[in-house]
C-alpha positions as CSV (number, residue, x, y, z in Angstrom):
1,X,-7.2,-2.9,-38.7
2,X,-8.9,0.0,-41.6
3,X,-10.5,-1.2,-44.6
4,X,-11.8,0.8,-47.3
5,X,-13.1,0.1,-50.7
6,X,-10.2,-0.4,-53.3
7,X,-11.6,1.0,-57.2
8,X,-9.0,-2.1,-58.5
9,X,-10.4,-4.9,-56.9
10,X,-13.7,-3.9,-56.5
11,X,-13.9,-4.7,-53.1
12,X,-13.5,-3.7,-49.7
13,X,-9.6,-4.1,-48.4
14,X,-7.4,-3.8,-45.1
15,X,-5.5,-0.6,-45.7
16,X,-1.6,-2.0,-46.7
17,X,0.6,-1.2,-44.0
18,X,4.6,-1.6,-44.6
19,X,6.0,-1.6,-40.9
20,X,3.8,1.5,-38.9
21,X,4.0,4.0,-42.1
22,X,1.6,4.3,-44.8
23,X,2.1,6.5,-47.8
24,X,-0.7,8.3,-49.2
25,X,-1.0,10.5,-52.6
26,X,-4.0,12.6,-53.2
27,X,-4.4,14.2,-56.9
28,X,-4.6,18.2,-55.7
29,X,-6.4,21.3,-57.5
30,X,-5.6,22.6,-60.9
31,X,-4.9,26.5,-59.9
32,X,-6.8,28.3,-62.1
33,X,-9.5,29.1,-60.4
34,X,-11.2,28.3,-56.8
35,X,-11.6,24.7,-55.7
36,X,-15.8,24.5,-55.3
37,X,-17.8,22.5,-52.8
38,X,-17.5,18.9,-55.3
39,X,-13.4,19.5,-55.4
40,X,-13.7,19.8,-52.0
41,X,-15.2,16.8,-51.2
42,X,-12.4,14.5,-52.5
43,X,-10.1,16.7,-50.3
44,X,-11.8,15.8,-47.1
45,X,-11.9,12.1,-47.8
46,X,-8.2,12.0,-48.2
47,X,-8.5,14.0,-44.8
48,X,-10.9,11.5,-42.9
49,X,-8.1,8.7,-44.5
50,X,-5.5,10.5,-42.6
51,X,-6.9,11.0,-39.6
52,X,-8.6,7.6,-38.9
53,X,-4.8,6.2,-39.7
54,X,-2.9,8.3,-37.4
55,X,-5.9,7.9,-34.7
56,X,-4.7,3.9,-35.3
57,X,-0.8,5.4,-34.2
58,X,0.2,5.1,-38.0
59,X,2.6,7.2,-39.1
60,X,1.1,8.6,-42.8
61,X,3.2,10.2,-45.3
62,X,0.6,12.2,-47.5
63,X,1.5,14.0,-50.8
64,X,-1.3,16.0,-52.8
65,X,0.0,17.6,-55.7
66,X,-0.6,21.0,-57.5
67,X,-1.4,21.2,-61.1
68,X,0.4,24.6,-62.5
69,X,0.8,23.1,-65.8
70,X,0.1,20.5,-68.5
71,X,-3.5,20.4,-67.3
72,X,-5.3,20.4,-70.8
73,X,-9.7,19.3,-71.5
74,X,-11.8,19.5,-74.3
75,X,-12.9,23.0,-73.3
76,X,-9.8,24.8,-73.7
77,X,-8.9,23.1,-76.8
78,X,-5.0,23.3,-77.2
79,X,-4.7,25.7,-74.7
80,X,-3.8,24.7,-71.1
81,X,-6.4,26.0,-68.4
82,X,-3.8,28.3,-66.4
83,X,-3.1,29.8,-69.7
84,X,-6.3,30.6,-70.7
85,X,-7.2,31.9,-67.6
86,X,-4.2,34.2,-67.5
87,X,-5.8,35.8,-70.7
88,X,-8.9,36.2,-69.0
89,X,-7.5,37.7,-66.0
90,X,-4.3,40.0,-67.8
91,X,-2.0,38.2,-65.5
92,X,1.4,36.2,-65.6
93,X,-0.1,32.5,-65.6
94,X,1.9,31.9,-62.7
95,X,1.0,34.9,-60.9
96,X,-2.9,33.3,-61.4
97,X,-1.4,29.7,-60.5
98,X,0.5,30.9,-57.4
99,X,-3.4,33.1,-56.7
100,X,-5.9,30.2,-56.6
101,X,-3.4,28.4,-54.9
102,X,-3.0,30.3,-52.1
103,X,-6.8,30.1,-51.9
104,X,-7.3,26.7,-52.2
105,X,-4.7,26.7,-49.0
106,X,-6.9,29.0,-47.4
107,X,-10.5,27.2,-48.6
108,X,-8.8,23.7,-46.8
109,X,-8.2,25.5,-43.5
110,X,-11.5,27.0,-43.4
111,X,-13.2,23.4,-43.6
112,X,-10.6,21.9,-41.2
113,X,-9.0,20.0,-43.6
114,X,-4.9,19.4,-42.4
115,X,-2.3,20.5,-44.4
116,X,-0.4,17.6,-46.5
117,X,3.8,17.1,-45.6
118,X,4.4,18.3,-49.3
119,X,2.3,19.5,-51.9
120,X,5.2,19.7,-55.1
121,X,3.9,21.8,-58.2
122,X,4.2,20.5,-61.5
123,X,6.3,23.2,-62.8
124,X,8.5,23.0,-60.4
125,X,9.1,19.3,-60.6
126,X,9.8,19.3,-64.8
127,X,13.3,17.6,-64.2
128,X,11.3,14.4,-62.6
129,X,9.0,14.2,-65.3
130,X,11.6,14.4,-68.1
131,X,13.4,11.4,-66.4
132,X,10.3,9.3,-66.2
133,X,9.5,10.4,-69.9
134,X,13.3,9.0,-70.4
135,X,13.0,5.7,-68.6
136,X,9.5,4.9,-70.8
137,X,11.2,5.8,-73.9
138,X,14.3,3.2,-73.3
139,X,12.1,0.5,-71.9
140,X,9.8,0.5,-75.2
141,X,7.0,2.1,-73.6
142,X,6.9,5.4,-75.2
143,X,8.1,6.8,-78.5
144,X,9.1,10.0,-79.5
145,X,7.4,11.8,-83.1
146,X,8.9,14.0,-85.3
147,X,7.8,16.9,-84.4
148,X,9.2,16.3,-80.5
149,X,5.9,14.9,-78.7
150,X,6.8,11.9,-76.9
151,X,3.5,9.5,-76.6
152,X,3.0,6.6,-74.5
153,X,2.5,3.1,-76.2
154,X,-0.9,2.3,-74.8
155,X,-1.1,-1.5,-76.3
156,X,2.2,-2.4,-74.2
157,X,0.6,-2.9,-71.1
158,X,-1.6,-6.0,-71.4
159,X,-3.8,-4.7,-68.2
160,X,-4.8,-1.5,-69.2
161,X,-8.4,-0.6,-68.2
162,X,-8.0,-2.5,-64.9
163,X,-9.4,0.5,-62.4
164,X,-12.0,2.0,-64.9
165,X,-13.3,-1.2,-67.2
166,X,-12.5,0.4,-70.2
167,X,-10.4,-1.6,-72.3
168,X,-8.2,-0.4,-75.4
169,X,-10.2,-2.5,-77.9
170,X,-13.6,-1.2,-76.7
171,X,-12.0,2.5,-76.4
172,X,-13.4,4.5,-80.2
173,X,-10.9,6.4,-82.5
174,X,-11.4,9.8,-82.4
175,X,-12.1,10.2,-78.3
176,X,-10.6,12.7,-76.8
177,X,-8.0,12.2,-73.8
178,X,-6.7,16.2,-73.1
179,X,-6.3,17.7,-76.4
180,X,-5.9,16.8,-80.3
181,X,-3.0,15.5,-81.8
182,X,-0.8,16.0,-85.1
183,X,-2.0,12.7,-86.2
184,X,1.4,11.1,-85.4
185,X,0.1,8.5,-83.1
186,X,0.7,4.8,-83.9
187,X,-2.6,3.9,-81.8
188,X,-5.8,6.2,-81.2
189,X,-5.6,5.4,-77.7
190,X,-2.0,6.6,-77.0
191,X,-1.4,9.8,-74.9
192,X,1.2,12.4,-74.4
193,X,3.7,12.6,-72.4
194,X,5.5,15.5,-73.3
195,X,4.0,18.0,-76.1
196,X,5.6,19.4,-78.5
197,X,5.9,23.3,-78.3
198,X,4.8,24.5,-81.4
199,X,3.7,28.0,-81.7
200,X,3.0,28.3,-77.3
201,X,5.6,30.4,-76.0
202,X,5.0,30.9,-71.8
203,X,5.2,27.5,-70.0
204,X,7.2,25.5,-72.0
205,X,10.5,23.8,-71.2
206,X,13.5,22.6,-73.1
207,X,13.6,18.4,-73.1
208,X,16.0,15.8,-75.2
209,X,13.1,16.3,-77.4
210,X,12.7,20.0,-78.1
211,X,11.0,22.6,-76.4
212,X,7.5,21.7,-75.0
213,X,5.5,21.0,-72.1
214,X,4.3,18.1,-70.2
215,X,1.1,15.6,-70.6
216,X,-1.0,16.1,-67.8
217,X,-0.6,12.2,-66.5
218,X,3.1,11.9,-66.1
219,X,3.1,14.9,-62.9
220,X,1.6,12.1,-61.1
221,X,3.6,9.4,-62.1
222,X,7.1,11.5,-61.6
223,X,6.0,12.7,-58.3
224,X,4.5,10.0,-56.1
225,X,7.2,7.3,-57.4
226,X,10.3,10.0,-56.3
227,X,8.5,11.3,-53.2
228,X,6.6,8.6,-51.5
229,X,9.9,5.8,-53.0
230,X,8.2,3.6,-55.3
231,X,5.7,2.9,-52.6
232,X,2.0,3.9,-52.9
233,X,0.0,2.7,-49.9
234,X,-3.3,4.8,-51.1
235,X,-3.8,6.9,-54.3
236,X,-6.9,9.0,-53.5
237,X,-8.9,11.3,-56.1
238,X,-12.4,12.1,-57.9
239,X,-14.5,9.1,-59.3
240,X,-14.3,11.8,-62.1
241,X,-10.3,10.8,-62.9
242,X,-10.7,7.0,-62.6
243,X,-10.3,7.1,-66.3
244,X,-8.3,8.3,-68.3
245,X,-6.1,9.5,-65.9
246,X,-5.5,6.9,-63.6
247,X,-5.8,4.5,-65.9
248,X,-2.9,6.7,-68.2
249,X,-1.4,6.7,-64.4
250,X,-1.5,3.4,-63.4
251,X,-0.5,1.8,-66.9
252,X,2.9,4.7,-66.8
253,X,4.0,4.0,-63.0
254,X,3.7,-0.2,-63.2
255,X,5.8,0.3,-66.6
256,X,8.8,2.0,-64.8
257,X,8.7,-0.1,-61.9
258,X,7.6,-3.1,-62.9
259,X,5.0,-3.7,-60.9
260,X,2.2,-2.8,-59.6
261,X,3.1,0.6,-58.0
262,X,-0.3,1.4,-56.2
263,X,-1.8,-0.7,-53.7
264,X,-4.9,0.3,-53.7
265,X,-7.0,3.1,-55.7
266,X,-9.8,4.9,-53.6
267,X,-12.2,7.4,-55.5
268,X,-14.5,9.6,-54.1
269,X,-17.9,9.7,-55.8
270,X,-19.5,13.0,-57.6
271,X,-21.2,15.9,-55.8
272,X,-24.5,17.4,-56.9
273,X,-25.8,20.5,-56.4
274,X,-29.7,20.9,-55.8
275,X,-30.1,17.7,-58.4
276,X,-27.8,18.9,-60.8
277,X,-23.9,18.5,-61.8
278,X,-21.8,22.1,-60.9
279,X,-21.0,24.0,-63.6
280,X,-20.8,27.6,-65.0
281,X,-23.3,27.3,-67.4
282,X,-25.5,26.1,-64.9
283,X,-25.0,29.0,-62.5
284,X,-25.0,26.4,-59.5
285,X,-21.0,26.0,-58.7
286,X,-21.1,27.0,-54.6
287,X,-17.4,27.7,-53.0
288,X,-16.4,28.3,-49.2
289,X,-16.6,32.0,-50.0
290,X,-20.7,31.6,-50.4
291,X,-21.2,29.5,-47.1
292,X,-19.7,32.7,-45.1
293,X,-21.5,35.5,-47.4
294,X,-24.7,33.3,-46.2
295,X,-23.2,33.4,-42.5
296,X,-23.0,29.4,-42.2
297,X,-19.8,28.3,-40.6
298,X,-18.0,26.4,-43.6
299,X,-17.9,23.2,-41.2
300,X,-21.3,23.2,-41.6
301,X,-20.1,22.0,-45.0
302,X,-17.8,19.7,-43.9
303,X,-20.8,18.1,-41.5
304,X,-23.1,18.1,-44.5
305,X,-20.5,16.1,-46.5
306,X,-20.3,13.3,-43.7
307,X,-23.7,12.9,-43.9
308,X,-23.2,10.8,-46.7
309,X,-20.5,8.1,-47.5
310,X,-17.7,9.3,-49.5
311,X,-18.6,6.4,-51.9
312,X,-22.3,7.5,-52.7
313,X,-23.0,9.8,-55.2
314,X,-24.7,12.9,-53.0
315,X,-26.8,15.9,-53.5
316,X,-26.0,19.1,-51.7
317,X,-28.5,21.6,-51.3
318,X,-28.9,24.8,-49.3
319,X,-31.1,23.2,-46.8
320,X,-28.9,20.5,-45.8
321,X,-26.3,23.2,-45.5
322,X,-28.6,25.2,-42.7
323,X,-29.2,22.5,-41.3
324,X,-25.6,21.1,-40.9
325,X,-25.1,24.7,-39.8
326,X,-28.0,24.1,-36.8
327,X,-26.7,21.0,-35.7
328,X,-23.1,22.2,-34.9
329,X,-24.2,25.2,-33.2
330,X,-25.9,22.7,-30.8
331,X,-23.8,20.3,-30.5
332,X,-20.8,22.9,-29.2
333,X,-23.5,24.3,-27.0
334,X,-23.5,20.6,-25.5
335,X,-20.2,20.3,-25.1
336,X,-20.0,23.2,-23.6
337,X,-22.8,22.2,-20.9
338,X,-20.8,18.7,-20.4
339,X,-17.9,20.0,-19.0
340,X,-14.2,20.4,-19.5
341,X,-12.5,17.3,-19.6
342,X,-10.5,16.6,-22.5
343,X,-9.8,13.2,-22.3
344,X,-11.5,11.0,-25.7
345,X,-13.3,7.8,-24.9
346,X,-13.3,5.0,-28.1
347,X,-16.4,3.9,-28.4
348,X,-17.1,0.5,-29.7
349,X,-20.1,1.2,-32.6
350,X,-18.1,4.0,-33.8
351,X,-15.0,2.6,-33.9
352,X,-16.6,0.0,-35.9
353,X,-18.2,2.5,-38.2
354,X,-14.5,4.0,-39.1
355,X,-12.9,0.5,-39.5
356,X,-15.9,-0.1,-42.1
357,X,-15.3,2.0,-44.9
358,X,-15.3,5.1,-43.4
359,X,-18.6,4.6,-42.4
360,X,-19.6,8.6,-41.4
361,X,-23.1,8.1,-41.5
362,X,-23.4,5.3,-39.1
363,X,-20.7,7.7,-36.4
364,X,-23.5,10.8,-36.8
365,X,-26.2,8.3,-36.3
366,X,-24.5,6.8,-33.3
367,X,-23.2,10.5,-32.0
368,X,-27.2,11.6,-32.1
369,X,-28.4,8.4,-30.0
370,X,-25.5,9.7,-27.0
371,X,-27.1,12.6,-27.6
372,X,-30.5,12.2,-26.8
373,X,-29.8,9.0,-24.1
374,X,-30.5,10.5,-20.5
375,X,-29.0,7.3,-19.3
376,X,-25.6,8.4,-20.5
377,X,-23.4,11.1,-17.9
378,X,-22.9,13.8,-19.7
379,X,-19.0,13.4,-18.8
380,X,-19.0,10.2,-21.1
381,X,-20.5,12.0,-24.0
382,X,-18.3,14.9,-24.0
383,X,-15.5,12.1,-23.9
384,X,-16.8,10.0,-27.0
385,X,-17.9,13.4,-29.2
386,X,-14.4,14.0,-28.6
387,X,-13.2,11.0,-29.9
388,X,-15.3,11.2,-32.8
389,X,-14.5,14.3,-33.5
390,X,-10.9,13.3,-34.0
391,X,-11.8,11.7,-37.2
392,X,-14.8,13.9,-37.8
393,X,-12.9,17.3,-37.5
394,X,-15.7,19.6,-36.7
395,X,-14.2,21.3,-34.0
396,X,-16.8,20.7,-32.0
397,X,-14.9,21.4,-28.5
398,X,-15.4,25.2,-30.0
399,X,-16.4,27.6,-27.5
400,X,-20.1,28.7,-28.2
401,X,-20.8,32.1,-29.0
402,X,-22.6,34.0,-26.2
403,X,-25.5,35.8,-27.3
404,X,-28.4,37.5,-25.8
405,X,-32.3,35.2,-26.3
406,X,-34.4,36.6,-28.9
407,X,-38.1,37.0,-28.3
408,X,-38.7,34.1,-29.9
409,X,-36.6,32.2,-27.8
410,X,-38.0,33.3,-24.7
411,X,-41.5,32.7,-25.8
412,X,-40.4,28.7,-26.4
413,X,-38.9,28.9,-23.3
414,X,-41.7,30.1,-21.4
415,X,-44.4,27.1,-22.9
416,X,-41.8,24.6,-22.2
417,X,-41.9,25.3,-19.3
418,X,-45.7,25.3,-19.2
419,X,-46.2,21.8,-20.9
420,X,-43.9,20.2,-17.9
421,X,-46.2,21.9,-15.1
422,X,-49.1,20.8,-17.2
423,X,-47.4,17.0,-17.8
424,X,-48.0,17.6,-21.4
425,X,-44.3,15.6,-22.1
426,X,-44.7,15.0,-25.8
427,X,-45.2,19.0,-26.2
428,X,-42.3,19.3,-24.2
429,X,-40.7,17.6,-26.1
430,X,-41.3,19.3,-29.4
431,X,-40.7,22.4,-27.9
432,X,-37.2,21.3,-26.5
433,X,-36.5,20.6,-30.1
434,X,-37.4,23.7,-31.5
435,X,-35.2,25.4,-29.1
436,X,-32.4,22.9,-29.9
437,X,-32.4,23.3,-33.3
438,X,-32.1,27.4,-32.6
439,X,-29.5,27.0,-30.3
440,X,-30.2,26.5,-27.0
441,X,-29.7,23.2,-25.1
442,X,-32.3,22.6,-22.6
443,X,-31.9,20.5,-19.3
444,X,-34.7,19.5,-16.8
445,X,-33.8,18.9,-12.8
446,X,-35.1,18.9,-9.6
447,X,-36.1,22.8,-10.0
448,X,-37.1,22.6,-13.1
449,X,-35.3,23.8,-16.7
450,X,-32.4,25.4,-17.2
451,X,-30.7,26.4,-20.2
452,X,-27.4,27.6,-22.4
């Protein structure tokens, strides 16, 4: 049974299963720019969960939304992020959305993230959102104003704040959520489900309350309830979405169906880069294409991220990515020398680490121990690595590139052969590690050392 940390209950819980299927919803990208490596860490978390459940034999229904309208922020005041980017690039906002949506899918493929079963777009599910808003108004959980904006009544949900710990009586007036209001809220913590168009002429739709556009939070409520048949076993997202997005989403969804709509909330922690939060102003936003330009395999990013627990804050560095790239090369070389069988062999320590909160650092530690253990037959090593890779997704059975030895590698091989002849085993081991880090796997036999 797979257990994982649930943000709502603050503890590790077994993933709930209704029959053999598991319904998963993951908050997707706002497609007005490239997804950076911090965004991709969250999407990797969802991918790991899907892989683990499928390895266990479960059917997974996985939905990830595409936000192409309605996502406001303090940075853009009252203007949608897509409209702002459309002005900067002098393109239609939906052209912007489709461009960055395609780049998002390309980046996912490069780091071997399995595609979701569906990627619903916010702009194409407006009717679903209007239906959800109408239900909330009819049940008294929402109210419409004279200007045509519809707000959710935050005080109508007694358990508001259960995910984040932010209780209504401690939220101060003036706190910004996604954008400013016209002063027509009944309570300062209420949020817009539908925003009146006002002077806005692009990306607006007709509604029972007048022309306008949806708020951000209602998107995920409408999509998840409809596409997963009102049963969301796991809701995945970055820790930055815990409040207000997931808190508000929970209030909306629970109010529509009259019970907890989500059984478990799973959040991935923040990712720093070189000790700082990634931001355009800091100039340290890292994209997949930046790795490629440096000659790194994109899957080196995946390996580097797996070196840390998903719910621990991580500081990613170029040095760490370089090291992960070397490890990836070494393991692929080892896999090639360990034979060609495709049989997977479950290792109890790896299986236990996966089952207990998807402990990928422990999985990698075990793999390194198996790699170095001369008592383990190479065929067995290969089978265990294939089993682990069904979850890790590092493409370890990918054929290693054939290339000529460098002069430095030739010298290291000669020095190591000399060290073995002199029975200088510590120097021999040191040189083996240097060769391994350069992508050369060395094997010792009765006839001396061999390499590949």
